[in-house]
FIMIVEX-164256 format. One record per residue (C-alpha): y negated, z negated, x; residue in one letter; residue number from 1. Coordinates in nm, 4 decimals, padded with zeros to 6 digits. Layout:
BEGIN
        yy        zz        xx  res    n
         Y         Z         X    a  NUM
...
END
This chain:
BEGIN
        yy        zz        xx  res    n
  -13.4167  -08.2608   11.4691    m    1
  -13.3517  -08.6282   11.5209    r    2
  -13.0226  -08.7958   11.4358    e    3
  -12.9779  -08.8599   11.0652    a    4
  -12.9579  -09.2140   10.9357    r    5
  -12.6660  -09.3206   10.7191    g    6
  -12.7508  -09.4706   10.3793    v    7
  -12.4668  -09.5333   10.1365    a    8
  -12.6708  -09.5808   09.8167    i    9
  -13.0309  -09.5023   09.7211    a   10
  -13.1250  -09.6044   09.3660    v   11
  -13.3791  -09.5008   09.1043    y   12
  -13.4400  -09.5720   08.7362    q   13
  -13.3160  -09.2957   08.5103    g   14
  -13.0603  -09.0164   08.5192    v   15
  -13.0284  -08.6824   08.7007    d   16
  -13.3510  -08.4877   08.6734    g   17
  -13.5865  -08.7847   08.6564    a   18
  -13.8985  -08.7566   08.8707    y   19
  -13.7908  -09.0734   09.0512    s   20
  -13.4711  -08.9040   09.1658    q   21
  -13.6614  -08.6034   09.2969    l   22
  -13.9011  -08.8309   09.4867    v   23
  -13.6117  -09.0247   09.6402    l   24
  -13.4279  -08.7080   09.7462    e   25
  -13.7501  -08.5717   09.8966    h   26
  -13.8070  -08.8897   10.0989    f   27
  -13.4490  -08.8928   10.2251    m   28
  -13.4727  -08.5299   10.3396    r   29
  -13.8049  -08.5943   10.5093    e   30
  -13.6742  -08.8972   10.6996    r   31
  -13.3362  -08.7481   10.7871    g   32
  -13.1447  -08.9969   10.5735    i   33
  -12.8006  -08.8998   10.4511    t   34
  -12.6496  -09.0526   10.1402    g   35
  -12.6351  -09.0292   09.7632    n   36
  -12.8703  -09.1274   09.4838    t   37
  -12.7666  -09.3407   09.1888    l   38
  -12.9526  -09.3762   08.8596    g   39
  -12.9795  -09.7192   08.6964    l   40
  -13.0873  -09.8032   08.3398    p   41
  -13.3857  -10.0291   08.4157    s   42
  -13.6276  -10.1297   08.6904    y   43
  -13.5008  -10.4873   08.6751    r   44
  -13.1435  -10.3738   08.7426    e   45
  -13.2769  -10.1558   09.0235    l   46
  -13.4453  -10.4467   09.2011    v   47
  -13.1495  -10.6817   09.1554    t   48
  -12.9200  -10.4120   09.2957    t   49
  -13.1406  -10.3841   09.6036    l   50
  -13.1933  -10.7573   09.6408    s   51
  -12.8168  -10.8206   09.6311    s   52
  -12.7590  -10.5530   09.9009    l   53
  -12.5512  -10.3325   09.6709    r   54
  -12.7988  -10.0561   09.7591    a   55
  -13.0036  -09.9804   10.0670    d   56
  -13.3073  -09.7941   09.9388    l   57
  -13.4880  -09.7477   09.6104    g   58
  -13.7948  -09.5941   09.4494    v   59
  -14.0354  -09.7463   09.1964    i   60
  -14.3360  -09.5729   09.0345    p   61
  -14.6483  -09.7853   09.0825    i   62
  -14.9349  -09.5692   08.9602    e   63
  -14.9946  -09.2837   08.7196    n   64
  -15.3018  -09.0658   08.6834    a   65
  -15.3122  -09.1304   08.3067    i   66
  -15.1441  -09.4689   08.2627    g   67
  -15.2932  -09.6368   08.5712    g   68
  -15.1129  -09.9125   08.7613    t   69
  -14.7527  -09.9866   08.6714    v   70
  -14.7974  -10.3628   08.6971    r   71
  -14.4327  -10.4368   08.6245    e   72
  -14.3427  -10.2542   08.9449    a   73
  -14.5774  -10.4625   09.1603    y   74
  -14.4536  -10.7819   08.9951    d   75
  -14.0869  -10.6940   09.0493    l   76
  -14.1396  -10.6044   09.4162    i   77
  -14.2993  -10.9437   09.4710    g   78
  -14.0574  -11.1411   09.2555    e   79
  -13.7451  -10.9984   09.4224    f   80
  -13.8979  -10.9884   09.7700    e   81
  -13.8445  -10.6202   09.8408    l   82
  -14.0029  -10.4563   10.1439    a   83
  -14.2103  -10.1418   10.0820    p   84
  -14.1321  -09.8594   10.3248    v   85
  -14.3592  -09.5716   10.2238    a   86
  -14.5648  -09.4334   09.9388    e   87
  -14.5040  -09.0859   09.7986    v   88
  -14.7556  -08.8943   09.5874    l   89
  -14.5665  -08.6544   09.3626    w   90
  -14.7079  -08.3655   09.1634    r   91
  -14.5743  -08.4006   08.8084    t   92
  -14.5217  -08.0379   08.7083    d   93
  -14.4157  -08.0660   08.3445    h   94
  -14.2229  -07.7771   08.1869    r   95
  -14.1036  -07.7418   07.8299    l   96
  -13.7265  -07.6958   07.8514    l   97
  -13.4934  -07.5800   07.5760    g   98
  -13.1398  -07.4548   07.5277    v   99
  -13.0550  -07.0937   07.6001    r  100
  -13.1576  -06.8672   07.3153    g  101
  -13.4357  -07.0986   07.1955    a  102
  -13.7968  -06.9819   07.1606    a  103
  -14.1226  -07.1754   07.1635    l  104
  -14.1754  -07.1055   06.7935    r  105
  -13.8429  -07.2783   06.7141    d  106
  -13.9397  -07.6156   06.8584    v  107
  -13.9836  -07.8996   06.6104    r  108
  -13.9204  -08.2026   06.8370    e  109
  -14.0260  -08.2631   07.1989    v  110
  -13.8540  -08.5409   07.3930    l  111
  -14.0521  -08.6926   07.6801    a  112
  -14.1434  -09.0113   07.8617    h  113
  -14.4497  -09.1778   07.6986    p  114
  -14.6656  -09.1148   08.0075    l  115
  -14.5648  -08.7487   08.0098    v  116
  -14.6640  -08.7256   07.6441    i  117
  -15.0045  -08.8672   07.7386    a  118
  -15.0409  -08.6182   08.0261    e  119
  -14.9580  -08.3227   07.7997    c  120
  -15.1699  -08.4135   07.4970    g  121
  -15.3525  -08.0810   07.4681    k  122
  -15.0331  -07.8783   07.5035    f  123
  -14.8501  -08.0852   07.2437    l  124
  -15.1492  -08.0630   07.0102    g  125
  -15.1105  -07.6865   07.0196    g  126
  -14.7498  -07.7019   06.8995    l  127
  -14.8390  -07.6972   06.5338    e  128
  -14.4981  -07.7830   06.3881    h  129
  -14.3571  -08.0059   06.6631    a  130
  -14.3723  -08.3828   06.7055    r  131
  -14.3357  -08.5757   07.0297    a  132
  -14.0565  -08.8333   07.0580    i  133
  -14.0716  -09.0895   07.3416    p  134
  -13.7609  -09.1547   07.5524    c  135
  -13.6682  -09.3439   07.8691    e  136
  -13.7447  -09.0783   08.1311    d  137
  -13.7667  -08.7047   08.1897    t  138
  -13.4030  -08.6790   08.2984    g  139
  -13.2828  -08.8409   07.9770    v  140
  -13.5057  -08.6055   07.7756    a  141
  -13.3532  -08.2977   07.9382    a  142
  -12.9991  -08.4335   07.9151    r  143
  -13.0303  -08.5073   07.5425    e  144
  -13.1625  -08.1572   07.4733    v  145
  -12.8625  -08.0095   07.6554    a  146
  -12.6188  -08.2358   07.4720    r  147
  -12.7678  -08.1625   07.1317    g  148
  -12.7710  -07.7862   07.1716    g  149
  -13.0364  -07.7375   06.9038    s  150
  -13.3058  -07.4717   06.9563    p  151
  -13.5435  -07.6965   06.7585    e  152
  -13.5391  -07.9726   07.0243    v  153
  -13.7029  -07.9353   07.3652    a  154
  -13.7936  -08.1641   07.6557    a  155
  -14.0904  -08.2049   07.8852    l  156
  -13.9319  -08.2377   08.2287    a  157
  -13.9556  -08.1047   08.5853    p  158
  -13.8208  -07.7549   08.6614    p  159
  -13.5344  -07.9095   08.8602    a  160
  -13.3995  -08.0554   08.5340    a  161
  -13.3604  -07.7033   08.3956    a  162
  -13.1139  -07.6186   08.6726    a  163
  -12.9291  -07.9493   08.6403    i  164
  -12.8735  -07.9205   08.2639    y  165
  -12.8637  -07.5402   08.2303    d  166
  -13.1831  -07.5204   08.0247    l  167
  -13.4491  -07.2515   08.0097    v  168
  -13.8268  -07.2822   08.0419    e  169
  -14.0072  -07.2263   07.7142    l  170
  -14.3498  -07.3065   07.8632    a  171
  -14.4788  -07.3926   08.2097    s  172
  -14.7650  -07.6058   08.3485    h  173
  -14.7917  -07.8166   08.0338    c  174
  -15.0016  -08.0992   08.1779    a  175
  -15.3632  -08.1199   08.0657    d  176
  -15.4756  -08.1214   08.4296    h  177
  -15.3012  -07.9016   08.6907    p  178
  -15.3421  -08.1669   08.9635    a  179
  -15.1661  -08.4481   08.7747    t  180
  -14.9561  -08.6670   09.0019    y  181
  -14.7887  -09.0079   09.0166    s  182
  -14.7600  -09.2546   09.3018    r  183
  -14.4238  -09.4033   09.4026    f  184
  -14.3168  -09.6705   09.6491    l  185
  -13.9958  -09.6435   09.8491    i  186
  -13.8581  -09.9974   09.8870    v  187
  -13.5663  -10.1697   10.0557    r  188
  -13.4220  -10.5225   10.0694    p  189
  -13.6491  -10.7377   10.2844    k  190
  -13.3557  -10.9218   10.4409    h  191
  -13.1051  -10.6395   10.4240    g  192
  -12.8872  -10.4734   10.6816    l  193
  -13.0621  -10.1359   10.6722    t  194
  -13.2810  -10.0184   10.9575    a  195
  -13.6511  -09.9504   10.9333    e  196
  -13.6867  -09.6020   10.7873    f  197
  -13.9612  -09.4901   11.0234    a  198
  -14.1457  -09.1613   10.9987    a  199
  -14.0140  -08.8865   11.2283    p  200
  -14.1297  -08.8968   11.5895    a  201
  -14.4718  -08.7353   11.6267    g  202
  -14.5496  -08.7860   11.2582    a  203
  -14.6634  -09.1466   11.2454    r  204
  -14.8493  -09.2197   10.9251    r  205
  -15.1504  -09.4386   10.8530    p  206
  -15.0507  -09.7702   10.6977    r  207
  -15.1349  -09.9367   10.3675    k  208
  -15.0869  -10.2912   10.2425    t  209
  -15.0414  -10.4113   09.8839    s  210
  -15.0899  -10.7621   09.7554    l  211
  -15.1313  -10.9620   09.4356    i  212
  -15.3736  -11.2522   09.4205    f  213
  -15.5079  -11.4852   09.1555    g  214
  -15.8549  -11.6398   09.1414    v  215
  -16.0327  -11.8696   08.9022    e  216
  -16.2517  -11.6901   08.6510    e  217
  -16.5854  -11.8147   08.7781    r  218
  -16.8927  -11.6356   08.9074    t  219
  -16.8484  -11.5021   09.2589    g  220
  -16.4784  -11.5850   09.3075    s  221
  -16.3633  -11.2219   09.3189    l  222
  -16.6694  -11.1100   09.5149    a  223
  -16.5967  -11.3697   09.7827    r  224
  -16.2363  -11.2503   09.8196    c  225
  -16.3426  -10.8875   09.8504    l  226
  -16.6158  -10.9760   10.0982    s  227
  -16.3540  -11.1289   10.3293    l  228
  -16.1789  -10.7924   10.3426    l  229
  -16.5062  -10.6066   10.3916    a  230
  -16.6097  -10.8391   10.6754    e  231
  -16.2844  -10.7496   10.8520    a  232
  -16.3599  -10.3777   10.8154    g  233
  -16.0812  -10.3262   10.5614    i  234
  -16.1163  -10.0408   10.3143    n  235
  -15.9746  -10.1004   09.9674    g  236
  -15.7956  -09.8125   09.7939    d  237
  -15.7387  -09.9695   09.4539    k  238
  -15.8233  -10.2818   09.2569    l  239
  -15.6974  -10.3637   08.9085    e  240
  -15.6627  -10.6866   08.7162    s  241
  -15.4917  -10.8583   08.4274    k  242
  -15.5307  -11.2025   08.2699    p  243
  -15.2807  -11.4672   08.3746    f  244
  -15.1240  -11.5445   08.0367    l  245
  -15.1556  -11.9091   07.9447    g  246
  -15.4143  -11.9750   08.2153    h  247
  -15.7496  -11.8811   08.0688    g  248
  -15.9275  -11.9836   08.3889    a  249
  -15.7278  -11.7566   08.6195    e  250
  -15.7063  -11.3805   08.6627    r  251
  -15.4537  -11.1768   08.8589    i  252
  -15.5607  -10.8804   09.0765    f  253
  -15.3563  -10.5983   09.2281    y  254
  -15.5088  -10.4472   09.5404    i  255
  -15.4077  -10.1827   09.7942    d  256
  -15.6015  -10.1378   10.1174    f  257
  -15.5816  -09.9467   10.4443    d  258
  -15.4231  -10.1336   10.7332    g  259
  -15.1110  -10.3228   10.8368    d  260
  -15.0425  -10.6963   10.8245    v  261
  -14.9420  -10.6678   11.1916    g  262
  -15.3052  -10.5956   11.2849    e  263
  -15.4988  -10.9066   11.3801    e  264
  -15.8008  -10.8094   11.1695    r  265
  -15.5783  -10.7794   10.8622    v  266
  -15.3791  -11.0944   10.9391    a  267
  -15.7011  -11.2887   10.9918    g  268
  -15.8485  -11.1646   10.6646    a  269
  -15.5325  -11.2675   10.4786    l  270
  -15.5455  -11.6155   10.6310    r  271
  -15.9019  -11.6539   10.5066    s  272
  -15.8105  -11.5052   10.1693    l  273
  -15.5414  -11.7683   10.1121    r  274
  -15.8033  -12.0416   10.1209    t  275
  -16.0006  -11.8777   09.8377    h  276
  -15.7122  -11.7770   09.6068    c  277
  -15.5049  -11.9852   09.3700    k  278
  -15.2086  -11.7570   09.4464    t  279
  -15.1496  -11.4834   09.7023    l  280
  -14.8412  -11.2639   09.7344    s  281
  -14.8393  -11.0055   10.0147    v  282
  -14.5954  -10.7352   09.9062    l  283
  -14.6005  -10.5741   10.2502    g  284
  -14.7284  -10.2833   10.4563    s  285
  -14.5933  -09.9296   10.4420    y  286
  -14.6537  -09.5681   10.5440    d  287
  -14.9346  -09.4061   10.3477    a  288
  -14.8813  -09.0592   10.2013    h  289
  -15.0244  -08.7818   10.4192    a  290
  -15.1689  -08.4586   10.2828    g  291
  -15.1461  -08.3169   09.9332    e  292
  -14.9011  -08.4584   09.6784    p  293
  -14.5450  -08.3352   09.7224    a  294
  -14.3346  -08.1854   09.4465    g  295
  -14.4569  -07.9422   09.1889    g  296
  -14.2980  -07.6047   09.1316    s  297
  -14.1528  -07.5935   09.4823    d  298
  -13.9474  -07.9126   09.4453    a  299
  -13.5825  -07.8211   09.5056    p  300
  -13.2919  -07.9308   09.2917    v  301
  -13.1256  -08.2394   09.4472    p  302
  -12.8706  -08.1250   09.7030    a  303
  -12.5840  -08.3255   09.5598    s  304
  -12.5217  -08.4392   09.2053    l  305
  -12.1997  -08.6134   09.2998    e  306
  -12.2002  -08.9582   09.1446    r  307
  -12.0778  -09.2594   09.3337    i  308
  -11.9345  -09.5918   09.2179    p  309
  -12.1787  -09.8320   09.0569    e  310
  -12.0692  -10.1119   09.2866    r  311
  -11.9698  -10.1257   09.6503    r  312
  -11.8884  -10.3958   09.9007    t  313
  -12.1507  -10.4759   10.1650    i  314
  -12.1210  -10.7532   10.4175    e  315
  -12.3414  -11.0484   10.3178    p  316
  -12.6531  -11.1424   10.5074    i  317
  -12.5696  -11.3407   10.8188    v  318
  -12.8874  -11.5200   10.9304    p  319
  -12.9296  -11.6339   11.2907    p  320
  -12.7912  -11.9783   11.2035    f  321
  -12.4570  -12.1026   11.0812    e  322
  -12.4390  -12.1813   10.7104    t  323
  -12.1997  -12.1034   10.4256    p  324
  -12.5013  -12.0496   10.1973    f  325
  -12.7211  -11.7922   10.3773    p  326
  -12.9427  -11.7045   10.0807    r  327
  -12.9792  -12.0605   09.9505    v  328
  -13.0258  -12.2318   10.2869    s  329
  -13.3689  -12.3785   10.3710    r  330
  -13.4091  -12.1826   10.7009    p  331
  -13.3978  -11.8574   10.4998    t  332
  -13.7326  -11.9577   10.3427    k  333
  -13.8689  -12.2574   10.5331    p  334
  -14.1742  -12.2861   10.3071    d  335
  -13.9597  -12.3080   09.9949    g  336
  -13.9264  -12.0928   09.6844    t  337
  -14.1878  -12.1032   09.4102    v  338
  -14.0588  -11.9838   09.0740    l  339
  -14.3024  -11.8372   08.8253    r  340
  -14.1929  -11.8536   08.4628    v  341
  -14.4699  -11.7182   08.2443    g  342
  -14.7717  -11.9327   08.3306    n  343
  -14.5627  -12.2057   08.4962    v  344
  -14.5059  -12.2418   08.8705    r  345
  -14.2140  -12.4540   08.9831    i  346
  -14.1952  -12.5602   09.3456    g  347
  -14.5575  -12.5262   09.4549    d  348
  -14.6545  -12.8943   09.4478    g  349
  -14.7150  -12.9399   09.0752    e  350
  -14.4685  -13.1715   08.9015    f  351
  -14.3423  -12.9998   08.5846    v  352
  -14.1862  -13.1439   08.2704    v  353
  -13.9487  -12.9445   08.0508    i  354
  -13.8825  -13.1043   07.7129    a  355
  -13.7179  -13.0352   07.3807    g  356
  -13.4175  -13.1226   07.1650    p  357
  -13.0591  -13.1220   07.2862    c  358
  -12.9721  -12.8927   06.9939    s  359
  -13.1854  -12.6667   06.7784    i  360
  -13.1109  -12.7879   06.4255    e  361
  -13.3683  -12.6169   06.2032    s  362
  -13.6885  -12.4154   06.2145    r  363
  -13.8961  -12.7184   06.1150    e  364
  -13.7362  -12.9375   06.3836    q  365
  -13.7860  -12.6997   06.6773    i  366
  -14.1393  -12.5947   06.5751    l  367
  -14.2510  -12.9556   06.5331    q  368
  -14.0952  -13.0561   06.8644    t  369
  -14.2511  -12.7598   07.0451    a  370
  -14.6003  -12.8407   06.9183    r  371
  -14.5678  -13.2111   07.0003    e  372
  -14.4277  -13.1804   07.3534    v  373
  -14.6808  -12.9068   07.4362    a  374
  -14.9687  -13.1297   07.3282    s  375
  -14.8278  -13.4263   07.5238    r  376
  -14.7764  -13.2611   07.8624    g  377
  -14.4645  -13.0418   07.8635    a  378
  -14.4982  -12.7021   08.0274    v  379
  -14.1675  -12.5536   07.9090    m  380
  -13.9526  -12.5904   07.5976    l  381
  -13.5786  -12.6553   07.6162    r  382
  -13.3368  -12.6277   07.3264    g  383
  -12.9648  -12.5668   07.2877    g  384
  -12.8485  -12.2830   07.0623    a  385
  -12.4907  -12.2730   07.1926    f  386
  -12.3575  -12.6225   07.2661    k  387
  -12.0427  -12.6959   07.4690    p  388
  -11.8992  -13.0125   07.3122    r  389
  -11.6027  -13.2245   07.4097    t  390
  -11.4828  -13.2404   07.0497    s  391
  -11.4224  -12.9151   06.8608    p  392
  -11.5514  -13.0909   06.5466    y  393
  -11.8903  -13.1836   06.6918    a  394
  -12.2019  -12.9789   06.6144    f  395
  -12.1809  -12.6601   06.8208    q  396
  -12.5356  -12.5361   06.7674    g  397
  -12.6852  -12.2646   06.5450    l  398
  -12.5873  -11.9800   06.7781    g  399
  -12.8029  -11.6687   06.7643    w  400
  -13.0077  -11.8107   06.4780    e  401
  -13.1004  -12.0930   06.7144    g  402
  -13.2003  -11.8444   06.9857    v  403
  -13.4339  -11.6715   06.7396    t  404
  -13.5869  -12.0039   06.6340    l  405
  -13.6357  -12.1129   06.9965    l  406
  -13.8137  -11.7878   07.0782    a  407
  -14.0398  -11.8337   06.7747    e  408
  -14.1198  -12.1916   06.8770    a  409
  -14.1966  -12.0806   07.2303    g  410
  -14.4429  -11.8204   07.1033    r  411
  -14.6035  -12.0664   06.8617    a  412
  -14.6538  -12.3340   07.1278    s  413
  -14.7225  -12.1050   07.4244    g  414
  -14.4337  -12.2609   07.6195    l  415
  -14.1716  -12.0600   07.8121    p  416
  -13.8213  -12.1373   07.6874    t  417
  -13.4955  -12.2620   07.8416    v  418
  -13.1539  -12.2437   07.6788    s  419
  -12.7923  -12.2562   07.7883    e  420
  -12.5790  -11.9446   07.8049    v  421
  -12.2050  -12.0084   07.7843    m  422
  -12.0270  -11.6731   07.8081    t  423
  -12.0715  -11.3421   07.9864    i  424
  -12.1135  -11.1491   07.6625    d  425
  -12.4112  -11.3674   07.5671    q  426
  -12.6093  -11.3028   07.8846    v  427
  -12.7867  -10.9731   07.8185    s  428
  -12.8814  -11.0581   07.4607    r  429
  -12.9951  -11.4086   07.5547    m  430
  -13.2065  -11.2669   07.8385    a  431
  -13.4023  -11.0623   07.5850    e  432
  -13.5220  -11.3742   07.3998    h  433
  -13.5150  -11.6682   07.6429    v  434
  -13.7306  -11.7068   07.9556    d  435
  -13.4845  -11.9164   08.1598    v  436
  -13.1045  -11.9001   08.1357    l  437
  -12.9431  -12.2390   08.1810    q  438
  -12.5960  -12.2770   08.3307    i  439
  -12.4616  -12.6084   08.2062    g  440
  -12.2598  -12.8606   08.4055    a  441
  -11.9308  -12.7450   08.2542    r  442
  -11.9961  -12.3864   08.3641    n  443
  -12.1332  -12.4511   08.7123    m  444
  -11.8220  -12.2978   08.8681    q  445
  -11.7700  -12.0240   08.6097    n  446
  -11.8128  -11.7642   08.8825    f  447
  -11.8051  -11.4582   08.6561    d  448
  -12.0822  -11.6129   08.4447    l  449
  -12.2838  -11.6905   08.7594    l  450
  -12.2548  -11.3273   08.8658    k  451
  -12.3616  -11.2096   08.5209    a  452
  -12.6799  -11.4199   08.5127    v  453
  -12.7482  -11.3070   08.8694    g  454
  -12.7509  -10.9474   08.7518    r  455
  -12.9575  -11.0270   08.4404    a  456
  -13.2666  -11.0893   08.6535    g  457
  -13.3930  -11.3828   08.4456    r  458
  -13.4744  -11.7161   08.6143    p  459
  -13.1753  -11.9503   08.6135    v  460
  -13.1601  -12.3289   08.5756    l  461
  -12.8325  -12.4352   08.7375    l  462
  -12.7021  -12.7823   08.6520    k  463
  -12.4750  -12.9769   08.8838    r  464
  -12.1163  -12.9983   08.7615    g  465
  -11.9615  -13.3126   08.6200    l  466
  -11.7975  -13.4045   08.9506    s  467
  -11.9423  -13.1407   09.1807    a  468
  -12.0425  -13.2077   09.5376    t  469
  -12.3781  -13.0925   09.6705    i  470
  -12.1992  -12.8199   09.8680    d  471
  -12.0355  -12.6931   09.5485    e  472
  -12.3719  -12.6839   09.3718    l  473
  -12.5248  -12.4846   09.6571    l  474
  -12.2262  -12.2498   09.6596    a  475
  -12.2737  -12.1888   09.2852    a  476
  -12.6405  -12.1053   09.3456    a  477
  -12.5349  -11.8676   09.6229    e  478
  -12.3319  -11.6718   09.3664    y  479
  -12.6479  -11.6083   09.1618    v  480
  -12.8631  -11.5157   09.4595    l  481
  -12.5885  -11.2912   09.5987    a  482
  -12.6206  -11.0787   09.2837    e  483
  -12.9877  -11.0165   09.3607    g  484
  -13.1592  -11.2875   09.1556    n  485
  -13.3715  -11.5157   09.3792    p  486
  -13.5125  -11.7181   09.0880    n  487
  -13.2879  -12.0223   09.0682    v  488
  -13.3748  -12.3895   09.0231    m  489
  -13.1199  -12.6650   09.0797    l  490
  -13.0794  -12.9589   08.8419    c  491
  -12.9286  -13.2992   08.9161    e  492
  -12.7987  -13.4362   08.5828    r  493
  -12.5611  -13.7096   08.6895    g  494
  -12.2025  -13.6964   08.8090    i  495
  -11.8859  -13.8683   08.6898    r  496
  -11.7929  -14.1806   08.8865    t  497
  -11.5935  -14.4965   08.8181    f  498
  -11.9056  -14.6735   08.6833    e  499
  -11.8916  -14.6930   08.2971    p  500
  -12.2289  -14.8661   08.2373    a  501
  -12.4092  -14.5336   08.2001    t  502
  -12.3016  -14.1986   08.0652    r  503
  -12.3030  -14.0569   08.4197    n  504
  -12.4226  -14.1723   08.7602    t  505
  -12.7616  -14.0139   08.8234    l  506
  -12.7492  -13.9216   09.1912    d  507
  -13.1161  -13.9326   09.2893    l  508
  -13.0137  -13.9271   09.6545    s  509
  -12.9182  -13.5637   09.5944    a  510
  -13.2866  -13.4709   09.5566    v  511
  -13.4005  -13.5202   09.9183    p  512
  -13.0694  -13.3793   10.0416    v  513
  -13.1155  -13.0630   09.8355    l  514
  -13.4824  -13.0386   09.9347    r  515
  -13.3827  -13.0474   10.3010    e  516
  -13.0846  -12.8146   10.2796    r  517
  -13.2154  -12.5571   10.0311    s  518
  -13.5433  -12.3775   09.9615    h  519
  -13.4758  -12.3760   09.5853    l  520
  -13.6754  -12.6045   09.3513    p  521
  -13.4937  -12.9206   09.2386    v  522
  -13.5211  -13.0753   08.8903    l  523
  -13.3726  -13.3966   08.7499    v  524
  -13.2275  -13.4496   08.4018    d  525
  -13.2292  -13.8271   08.3444    p  526
  -13.1353  -13.7882   07.9765    s  527
  -12.7832  -13.6789   08.0637    h  528
  -12.7901  -13.8935   08.3749    g  529
  -12.7764  -14.2238   08.1881    v  530
  -12.7393  -14.1328   07.8211    g  531
  -12.9417  -14.4337   07.7026    v  532
  -13.2987  -14.3890   07.5784    r  533
  -13.4482  -14.7112   07.7182    r  534
  -13.3344  -14.6359   08.0759    w  535
  -13.4793  -14.2862   08.0965    i  536
  -13.8409  -14.3907   08.1609    r  537
  -13.7875  -14.5654   08.4970    p  538
  -13.5615  -14.2861   08.6179    l  539
  -13.8336  -14.0292   08.5434    c  540
  -14.0670  -14.2206   08.7724    r  541
  -13.7962  -14.2471   09.0360    a  542
  -13.7228  -13.8737   09.0203    a  543
  -14.0829  -13.7881   09.1010    k  544
  -14.0988  -14.0521   09.3710    a  545
  -13.7983  -13.9113   09.5601    v  546
  -13.9424  -13.5586   09.5635    g  547
  -13.8065  -13.3722   09.2611    a  548
  -14.0158  -13.0758   09.1479    h  549
  -13.9824  -13.1663   08.7814    g  550
  -13.7889  -13.3152   08.4912    l  551
  -13.5728  -13.1923   08.2065    l  552
  -13.5719  -13.4424   07.9169    v  553
  -13.4510  -13.4455   07.5572    e  554
  -13.7048  -13.5133   07.2810    v  555
  -13.6399  -13.5207   06.9053    h  556
  -13.8639  -13.5834   06.5995    p  557
  -13.6170  -13.8439   06.4691    n  558
  -13.3517  -13.9356   06.7295    p  559
  -13.1410  -14.1402   06.4871    s  560
  -13.0759  -13.8209   06.2862    e  561
  -13.0139  -13.5896   06.5836    a  562
  -12.6928  -13.3882   06.5540    k  563
  -12.6130  -13.4295   06.9219    s  564
  -12.6936  -13.6860   07.1934    d  565
  -12.8947  -13.9099   06.9615    k  566
  -12.8597  -14.2113   07.1950    e  567
  -13.0541  -14.0397   07.4744    q  568
  -13.3144  -13.8464   07.2749    a  569
  -13.6746  -13.9629   07.3270    l  570
  -13.9269  -14.0052   07.0476    t  571
  -14.2634  -13.8316   07.0791    f  572
  -14.4217  -14.1671   07.1660    e  573
  -14.1584  -14.2293   07.4352    d  574
  -14.2378  -13.8884   07.5816    f  575
  -14.6130  -13.9562   07.5871    s  576
  -14.5559  -14.2849   07.7701    t  577
  -14.3394  -14.1158   08.0328    i  578
  -14.5945  -13.8376   08.0954    v  579
  -14.8679  -14.1004   08.1340    a  580
  -14.6472  -14.2882   08.3836    d  581
  -14.5903  -13.9739   08.5859    l  582
  -14.9629  -13.8972   08.6106    s  583
  -15.0070  -14.2196   08.8076    r  584
  -14.7390  -14.1356   09.0646    i  585
  -14.8522  -13.9034   09.3466    p  586
  -14.6348  -13.6104   09.4494    v  587
  -14.4617  -13.7252   09.7708    p  588
  -14.5212  -13.5279   10.0870    e  589
  -14.1827  -13.4110   10.2114    t  590
  -14.1565  -13.3552   10.5873    d  591
  -13.9549  -13.0358   10.6235    l  592
  -14.0033  -13.0108   10.9982    a  593
  -13.6808  -13.2018   11.0488    r  594
  -13.4870  -12.9225   10.8832    v  595
  -13.4955  -12.7210   11.2056    h  596
  -13.4068  -13.0079   11.4376    e  597
END
């Protein structure tokens, strides 16, 4: 037997007894990997934990025989740039588990994951007096039955869960089809410190590749993309699609095919494919599953149920170049980062405009503003619900009522939303309702808050501090990325200098500097930069001319009545004029070759 590899943490979504845990333990045994498994509450927390290097290995379900493709899994792997290692096909052998002394006739409630309920429809239909209750995963279902102790409550879960929670089997082989299985991907951080988890010597596996691509919805566009793969002799294993919300003329496809990106025929096909797609994200190549699905009745109970700390210290990534900001630095991603927020791409060559009021004041105000800016060229809606103000007597925002109104306005207008989060305890709740979490200038160096939004997994708009240097702004962004969240955009909003003519000094020279030193998209906020309505228009043009990826501006239905920053709020007509100006200014071509000199 070859030498075992050391892995400190391997993560899955769920609790002890979840199928994901059994798959992960199986893979680790097969590859000779030593370590412990740790359950996490959500897939988003799982991927941020991996991306931040707080874990070395993880597992994500990507396909189910009943539910089909788990699109969220594909999207998260691409968004957080995880590297797939291997696929595992796992036989989902569902058993009905109850407390000791219970009988099948006693059961009135069955706890199970929604997909398990779908896979066991015939069995559940035969339980005349029982109703199915969805829950997070099979491990949670078994755990709750054990905790409750009622003979009337049972769980559909794998046989290993019976041993973990001291339950008994009330019925076996409950799935409608005896060959039911799910497909999982083992993933790791793409830029992590862990080694390649290769198959054992003499057991090399065939390889698969997964990718996501978008094409315009016109006759022949998909056929042409597939023909490029066929011409290269590439066999597709799976193809599914979904509409790209907000872009009626584009459709997103998920495809798996046989082969490795290291093969010239595959690499050549992908190069050709890029020229025919609007978007293309290659998730990576990995070992294909060999033989029959694993698992089933012979799946052993995990060897160790010893839990380990939720957090650990791992040395940060040290790229092969000297920089205090390894994750933020341009050489980490020479081609730059493109953020996708709903149907909006930031950083891919399109100049974006984010607009809305400084403060959300009423339902009528935010809905009217959302409709107007959407119709006049904005692609995202900004609005403050919690407002940090210099005076304690100034309007502080509507708080959570404002968050609710912003979310409603975003849905009504079709615009993704941006709003500032001020405290750690606001982060998780705000992330449920707002598409982009803004860190304001006053909080740029609130390091605990930066860590919290990094773990939340939502895109972050990070504003430059009142007197912050460019290095300090990049260091603040590094805090977010170090927590596993790669989706950060930087915002120049003016800094405090000795010049009193304007509210701040808008440092447009920061834009090309940030573009050269960092791969993150750069926005400009001229509203806060000068604080005077009539000077905002020329600075919008200047921001695009120097290479910014977009603007953040304040717009209000009636600026003279605005409850905050009325002097810098644009009217709807002002906004229309600015958007028309911008359409006449080409996006500058930035030469990034000098970055490596």
